[in-house]
C-alpha positions in Angstrom: 133.5 57.4 38.9 136.4 57.3 36.5 134.6 56.2 33.7 131.7 58.6 33.8 134.3 61.5 33.9 136.1 59.9 30.9 132.5 59.9 29.1 131.8 63.9 30.1 135.4 64.7 28.6 134.8 62.7 25.4 131.1 64.2 24.9 133.0 68.1 25.5 135.3 67.0 23.0 132.8 65.6 20.4 130.8 68.5 20.7 133.4 70.9 19.8 133.1 69.2 16.2 130.1 69.3 13.9 127.8 66.3 14.8 124.3 65.3 13.5 123.8 63.6 17.2 125.3 62.6 20.2 124.4 60.2 22.8 126.1 59.1 26.0 125.5 55.4 27.1 125.6 53.9 30.4 125.4 49.9 30.1 124.6 48.2 33.4 125.3 44.6 34.1 123.4 42.6 37.1 123.0 39.3 37.9 119.4 37.8 39.3 119.9 39.2 42.6 120.5 43.0 41.8 124.3 42.7 42.3 126.7 44.0 39.9 128.6 41.9 37.6 132.1 42.8 36.7 134.2 42.0 33.4 130.9 41.8 31.3 132.1 42.0 27.5 130.0 45.1 25.7 130.4 46.1 21.9 128.5 48.9 20.7 128.0 49.6 16.7 126.4 52.6 15.5 126.5 54.9 12.4 129.9 57.3 12.9 131.1 59.1 9.5 130.0 56.8 6.7 126.4 57.9 5.3 126.5 54.6 3.4 127.0 52.3 6.4 125.0 51.6 9.8 127.6 50.2 11.5 131.3 51.9 10.9 131.3 53.3 14.4 132.2 50.6 17.0 133.1 51.0 20.6 134.3 47.8 22.8 134.9 47.4 27.0 133.9 45.6 29.7 132.0 46.5 32.9 134.0 47.7 36.0 133.8 46.4 39.5 130.2 48.3 39.8 129.0 46.7 36.9 129.0 49.3 34.6 130.4 50.8 31.2 130.3 54.3 29.8 130.6 55.3 25.9 129.9 58.2 24.3 128.7 57.8 20.6 128.8 60.7 18.3 127.6 61.0 14.6 129.0 63.3 11.9 126.9 62.1 8.9 124.7 65.3 7.8 121.2 65.3 9.0 119.5 64.3 5.7 121.7 61.0 5.9 122.0 60.0 9.6 121.1 57.1 11.1 120.6 56.8 14.8 120.1 53.1 15.4 122.6 51.7 18.0 123.2 47.9 18.7 124.7 47.1 22.1 126.0 43.4 22.3 126.7 42.1 25.9 127.8 38.8 27.1 129.8 37.1 30.0 132.4 34.2 30.4 130.2 32.4 33.0 127.0 32.8 30.3 124.5 35.0 28.5 124.7 36.6 25.1 122.1 39.4 24.5 121.9 42.1 21.7 119.7 45.2 22.6 119.0 47.9 19.8 118.5 51.4 21.1 117.7 54.7 19.3 120.1 57.8 20.2 118.3 60.7 21.1 120.9 63.4 20.6 121.0 64.4 24.6 123.8 65.4 27.1 122.1 63.0 29.4 122.9 59.4 29.6 120.8 56.9 28.2 120.8 53.7 30.6 120.7 50.2 29.3 120.3 47.3 31.8 121.4 43.6 31.0 120.5 41.1 33.5 123.2 38.2 33.8 121.7 34.4 33.6 123.7 33.6 36.9 124.1 34.7 40.6 127.3 36.3 41.6 129.6 35.9 44.5 132.8 36.6 45.8 135.8 34.5 45.8 138.6 36.5 48.2 142.0 35.3 47.2 144.3 35.7 50.6 148.0 35.7 49.7 150.5 35.3 52.8 154.0 34.4 52.9 155.3 31.1 55.2 155.2 33.0 58.3 152.0 34.1 57.9 152.3 37.7 57.2 150.3 39.2 54.0 151.5 40.1 50.7 150.6 43.6 49.5 150.5 44.4 46.1 150.7 41.2 44.5 149.4 40.7 40.9 146.3 38.0 41.2 144.5 36.8 37.9 141.6 34.7 37.7 141.2 32.7 34.5 138.2 32.8 32.2 136.9 36.4 33.5 140.4 37.8 32.7 140.5 40.1 35.7 143.7 40.6 37.4 143.6 42.8 40.6 146.5 43.6 43.4 146.1 42.3 46.9 145.4 45.1 49.4 146.7 45.7 52.6 145.6 42.6 54.1 146.8 40.4 51.3 143.6 40.0 49.6 142.1 40.4 46.4 138.2 39.9 45.7 136.6 38.5 42.5 133.0 38.1 41.5 132.5 34.5 40.0 129.3 32.6 39.2 127.8 30.9 42.2 129.0 27.0 42.0 131.3 27.4 39.4 135.1 26.2 39.8 137.5 29.0 39.7 141.2 28.9 39.1 143.8 31.5 38.8 147.4 32.4 39.7 149.2 34.6 42.2 152.6 36.5 40.8 155.0 37.2 43.4 158.8 38.1 43.1 159.7 35.7 40.3 157.5 33.0 40.8 154.2 32.3 39.8 152.0 30.5 42.5 148.5 28.8 40.9 145.3 28.4 43.1 142.1 26.6 42.4 138.6 26.2 43.9 135.7 23.8 43.2 133.2 26.7 43.8 130.4 27.5 46.1 127.1 29.0 46.2 128.0 31.8 48.8 131.0 33.9 49.1 134.3 31.9 49.9 138.2 32.5 50.4 141.2 30.7 48.8 144.5 30.8 50.6 148.0 31.2 48.8 150.9 30.8 50.4 154.3 32.1 49.0 157.9 32.0 50.6 158.9 34.3 53.4 161.7 36.5 52.4 165.2 36.0 53.8 166.2 38.0 56.8 169.9 38.7 57.4 171.2 37.6 61.2 169.7 35.3 63.2 166.0 34.7 63.1 163.9 34.7 66.4 161.5 31.7 67.2 158.0 32.3 65.6 155.1 31.2 67.3 151.7 30.6 65.5 148.4 32.0 67.0 145.4 30.2 65.3 142.0 31.8 65.8 138.7 30.4 65.2 135.4 32.4 65.3 132.0 31.1 65.6 128.3 31.5 66.5 126.8 29.8 69.5 125.4 27.0 66.9 129.0 26.1 65.5 128.4 28.1 62.4 131.5 29.5 61.6 132.1 33.5 60.9 134.1 33.5 57.8 135.7 36.5 55.9 136.1 38.6 59.4 138.6 41.1 59.5 140.6 40.7 62.7 143.6 43.1 64.0 146.2 41.1 66.0 148.7 43.4 68.5 151.8 41.5 69.7 154.8 43.3 71.5 153.6 46.7 69.9 153.3 45.0 66.3 150.1 44.8 64.6 149.1 42.0 62.1 146.0 42.1 59.7 144.2 38.9 59.2 140.8 37.5 58.1 139.1 34.3 58.7 138.6 31.9 56.0 135.1 30.0 54.9 135.6 27.9 58.1 136.0 30.9 60.6 139.8 30.3 61.1 142.8 32.9 61.0 146.5 32.2 61.7 149.4 34.6 62.6 152.9 34.2 63.1 154.4 36.4 66.1 157.9 36.4 67.7 158.7 33.6 70.2 159.8 35.9 72.8 156.4 35.5 74.1 153.8 38.1 75.5 150.4 39.4 75.5 148.2 39.0 72.3 145.3 41.4 71.6 142.9 40.8 69.1 140.5 43.5 67.8 137.3 42.8 65.4 133.9 44.0 64.7 131.1 41.8 63.9 127.4 43.1 63.5 128.4 46.5 64.8 129.5 45.0 67.8 133.3 45.8 68.6 135.1 43.0 69.9 138.9 43.1 72.1 140.2 40.0 73.4 143.4 39.5 75.1 145.7 36.0 75.3 149.0 35.4 77.2 150.9 33.5 74.3 154.0 31.7 75.4 154.1 29.1 72.9 151.8 28.1 69.7 148.5 29.1 71.0 144.7 28.4 69.6 141.6 30.0 70.7 138.0 29.5 69.9 136.0 32.8 70.1 132.4 32.3 70.0 130.2 35.4 69.3 126.9 35.6 71.5 123.9 37.5 70.2 124.0 40.8 71.1 120.5 41.0 71.2 118.9 39.3 74.3 115.6 38.5 76.1 117.1 38.6 79.8 113.8 38.0 81.4 110.3 36.9 80.1 107.7 36.3 83.2 103.6 36.6 83.5 101.8 38.2 86.1 98.6 37.5 87.0 95.9 40.5 87.2 92.9 38.6 87.8 91.4 35.2 87.9 92.6 33.6 84.9 93.6 36.9 83.0 97.5 37.6 83.0 100.1 40.3 81.9 103.1 38.8 79.7 106.0 41.0 80.0 109.5 40.3 77.7 112.5 42.5 78.9 114.8 42.9 75.8 118.0 44.1 76.0 120.4 45.3 73.0 123.7 47.6 73.2 123.0 48.7 69.8 120.1 50.8 70.8 119.9 52.7 67.1 118.6 49.5 65.8 115.0 48.8 65.3 113.4 45.7 67.2 110.8 43.4 66.3 109.4 41.5 69.5 106.7 38.9 69.1 104.7 37.0 71.9 103.3 33.8 70.9 100.3 31.8 72.3 101.3 27.9 71.6 98.1 25.9 71.0 97.5 22.2 70.5 97.1 22.2 66.5 98.2 26.0 65.8 99.8 29.0 67.2 98.7 32.8 67.6 100.6 36.0 67.6 99.3 38.4 70.6 99.5 42.3 70.1 102.4 43.9 72.2 102.8 46.9 73.6 106.1 49.0 74.6 106.2 49.9 78.3 109.7 51.9 79.6 111.7 51.4 76.6 112.9 47.9 76.8 109.9 46.1 78.4 107.2 44.8 75.9 104.2 43.4 77.1 100.5 41.5 76.2 97.6 41.0 78.2 95.2 37.8 77.7 92.5 35.9 79.7 92.7 32.2 79.2 89.8 29.2 79.1 92.3 26.4 80.0 96.1 26.0 80.3 98.0 27.9 77.8 101.6 28.3 77.1 103.4 31.4 75.7 106.9 32.5 74.3 108.6 35.5 73.3 110.8 36.2 70.4 112.8 39.1 69.3 115.1 40.1 66.2 116.8 42.9 64.3 118.8 42.8 61.4 121.7 40.8 62.5 120.2 38.4 65.4 117.1 36.5 66.6 116.3 35.5 70.3 113.9 33.3 71.7 112.7 33.1 75.4 111.8 30.1 77.3 108.3 29.0 77.1 106.1 29.6 80.4 102.7 27.7 80.9 99.9 29.8 82.5 97.7 27.9 84.5 93.8 27.8 84.3 91.7 27.6 87.5 88.2 26.5 86.9 85.7 28.5 88.9 83.9 26.2 91.8 80.8 25.2 91.2 77.6 26.9 92.5 74.9 25.4 94.4 71.6 25.1 92.1 69.0 27.8 93.0 66.4 26.8 95.4 63.2 25.7 93.7 60.3 28.6 95.0 57.3 27.2 96.5 53.9 28.6 96.2 52.5 29.6 99.4 48.8 29.8 99.6 47.2 32.5 101.8 45.2 30.8 104.5 41.3 30.7 103.9 39.4 33.1 105.7 36.1 31.8 107.5 33.1 33.9 106.4 30.2 34.3 108.4 26.9 33.4 106.6 24.5 36.0 107.0 20.4 35.3 106.9 19.9 37.3 103.7 22.3 35.3 102.1 20.6 32.3 103.4 17.4 33.5 102.2 18.5 34.4 98.7 20.2 31.0 98.1 16.9 29.3 98.9 15.1 31.7 96.7 17.4 30.7 93.9 17.1 26.8 94.6 13.1 27.3 95.0 13.0 29.1 91.3 15.5 26.6 90.2 13.0 23.6 91.3 9.9 25.6 89.9 11.5 25.6 86.6 12.6 22.0 86.5 8.9 21.1 87.6 7.3 23.2 84.7 9.9 21.3 82.2 8.9 17.9 83.3 5.3 18.7 83.2 5.3 20.2 79.7 7.3 17.0 78.7 4.6 15.1 79.9 1.6 16.6 78.7 3.6 17.8 75.4 0.7 15.9 73.2 -2.2 17.5 74.6 -0.7 20.9 74.5 0.0 20.5 70.9 -3.7 19.5 70.3 -4.9 22.6 72.2 -2.6 24.9 70.2 -3.6 23.4 67.2 -7.1 23.6 67.6 -6.8 27.4 69.0 -4.8 28.0 66.2 -7.8 26.6 63.2 -10.3 28.3 65.3 -8.5 31.6 65.0 -8.0 31.1 61.2 -11.6 30.1 60.9 -12.5 33.3 62.1 -10.3 35.2 60.2 -11.7 34.1 56.6 -14.5 36.0 54.7 -18.0 35.2 55.0 -18.4 34.4 51.2 -15.9 31.7 51.3 -17.3 30.4 54.3 -20.8 29.7 52.7 -19.2 28.2 49.7 -17.8 25.7 52.0 -21.0 25.2 53.7 -22.9 24.8 50.6 -20.6 22.6 48.7 -22.2 19.3 50.2 -25.8 20.3 48.5 -24.5 20.7 45.3 -22.9 17.1 45.7 -26.4 15.9 46.5 -28.0 17.5 43.6 -25.7 15.7 41.2 -27.5 12.2 42.0 -24.7 11.0 44.4 -26.1 8.7 47.2 -25.7 10.6 50.5 -23.5 9.3 52.9 -25.2 7.6 55.9 -23.7 8.1 59.5 -23.0 5.2 61.6 -26.2 5.9 63.4 -27.9 5.4 60.0 -26.5 2.4 59.2 -27.4 0.7 62.4 -30.9 1.5 61.8 -30.9 0.5 58.3 -29.4 -2.6 59.4 -31.8 -3.1 62.1 -34.8 -3.0 59.9 -34.6 -6.9 58.9 -35.2 -7.7 62.6 
């Protein structure tokens, strides 16, 4: 914010004199995950006042804790000789060197330039305390390489952005001494503790007791960098857990009640212990989101209503609930509905024994229920349907009347006569055929005209006149044959 105000002041001052153009720039350095990169080196060259040069203007600086660097560029060369090319070079100790060419637009609005570093940023927290566990406030801490120096806060902590996995080293200056530190690096945020000598106090020193606190999750995962307030005999101390989830405090040895206060995942915790000697305690942070009950109610044969009761004191946080049907080869998610605020349910019908499980989560916690089994009841076998039998109605004995008997006799007589006629016709078929032939021939003879009949009669005479010998019948032959006798 201070850098932006300074840039605006420069912009106002530059506008008081003649300028061919004026352009404010905002250079932003981020890592591959979008986190701010502090300590990136920025060099800007441009034409400022020399008409024969393109880079007589030069501004250098480093990005702040928000990863930003502000600069106001102004050109006093006359318009016909002006040049609006701007070259921005950005680099960092942990890697990356890029040159970006821009063009000034003569605008009062900041022109944003984004540079993405080729590494991921994690936080290195340097915690400085004396040998009695009291935090040292205002101690200068420097980290080599990135050339950043910061003062410790009221908890004795100074935070530096470093590259993930890269070793880090630096020094703490306290009073007249220098106290170096080093770390192998980590892919996550981590903490380094630096202990400096305690101040000498006049008079007899009271006995000191050491209070060690370890904070972890139910699966033994430590909770790192957790701020903790310790109140003992009316005095407050501030501490923070290290990467192993441990925090140490020194208290007066008179004995008394120690009260610990801290906030984790928007849940406030308050723990009290009676301290009479060196004391250590382990605090396990159970998830605030819980599945308090998970059951199934039978609605009908092989159909169930599965209900999950979810509780979380942080009622403003949205909750996701999922009920899963566990199958032999894959799992399927069932649609859930809300009933009475914290009850989530689903309804299903099964065709065999089925297992179901509920899970719930929000931005901080994840919880699973026990697996319950839904029993499938096979329907009892039904007897086969009876085979229908065909029942014929009883035959009625009919009385035969005399008329029916006479009709039957007449029919049989007709059939017998017809059969006899056919047999007779078959036996005399030849005679009948000859009779029919003769009848037809006679009929045809009668139907011929008389002239043709005469011609037919005269034809034998002509044959006689032709000198052909007349044939004699059998009788004539016999007579002639009888003459020699």
